[in-house]
C-alpha positions as CSV (number, residue, x, y, z in Angstrom):
1,Y,-16.8,11.9,-7.9
2,D,-17.0,12.3,-12.0
3,H,-14.1,15.1,-12.0
4,A,-11.7,12.4,-10.0
5,E,-12.8,9.9,-11.4
6,Q,-12.0,11.3,-15.0
7,L,-8.5,12.5,-14.1
8,Y,-7.8,9.0,-12.6
9,R,-8.7,7.4,-16.2
10,R,-6.0,10.0,-17.8
11,A,-3.8,9.5,-15.6
12,L,-3.5,5.9,-16.5
13,S,-4.2,6.2,-20.1
14,A,-0.8,7.7,-19.6
15,A,0.9,5.3,-17.0
16,P,-1.2,2.3,-16.9
17,D,1.0,1.0,-14.3
18,D,1.2,3.7,-12.0
19,P,0.3,1.9,-8.9
20,A,-1.0,5.0,-6.8
21,A,-3.9,6.0,-10.4
22,L,-4.5,2.7,-10.0
23,C,-5.5,2.5,-6.1
24,H,-6.4,5.6,-5.9
25,L,-9.4,4.4,-8.4
26,A,-10.0,1.5,-7.5
27,M,-10.7,3.2,-3.5
28,L,-13.4,6.1,-5.7
29,L,-15.0,2.9,-7.2
30,Q,-15.8,1.2,-4.4
31,D,-16.8,3.8,-2.3
32,A,-18.9,5.8,-4.1
33,R,-19.7,3.8,-7.1
34,K,-20.2,0.8,-5.5
35,D,-18.9,-0.6,-8.0
36,N,-16.9,-4.0,-6.0
37,P,-16.0,-5.8,-9.4
38,G,-14.1,-3.0,-11.0
39,A,-12.7,-1.8,-7.5
40,E,-11.4,-5.6,-7.3
41,E,-9.7,-5.2,-10.8
42,L,-8.0,-2.3,-10.2
43,F,-6.3,-2.9,-6.8
44,V,-5.2,-6.3,-8.5
45,R,-3.3,-4.8,-11.4
46,A,-2.0,-2.0,-8.2
47,I,-0.3,-5.0,-6.6
48,R,0.7,-6.7,-9.7
49,A,2.4,-3.0,-10.1
50,A,3.7,-2.9,-6.7
51,P,3.7,-5.7,-4.8
52,A,4.5,-4.0,-1.5
53,N,1.6,-1.4,-1.8
54,A,0.1,-0.9,1.2
55,P,-3.4,0.5,0.2
56,A,-4.2,-1.8,-2.1
57,L,-3.1,-4.7,0.0
58,S,-5.0,-3.3,2.7
59,N,-8.1,-3.2,0.3
60,M,-8.1,-5.9,-1.4
61,A,-8.2,-8.0,1.7
62,S,-11.2,-6.9,1.7
63,F,-12.2,-9.2,-0.6
64,Q,-11.6,-11.7,0.9
């Protein structure tokens, strides 16, 4: 998971509002790292970047 997290963070440093990278990193944080606050923040950013992003919306629902 460490390598995947590094790659997602590198992608976000190049494109900070990329909804796919935001969502994938959020899922990694939520599932592998158990970092729910960090995941929630990234899901919110993904939804702001792409309001119809189904994966971000469905995963965000777990925080409601």
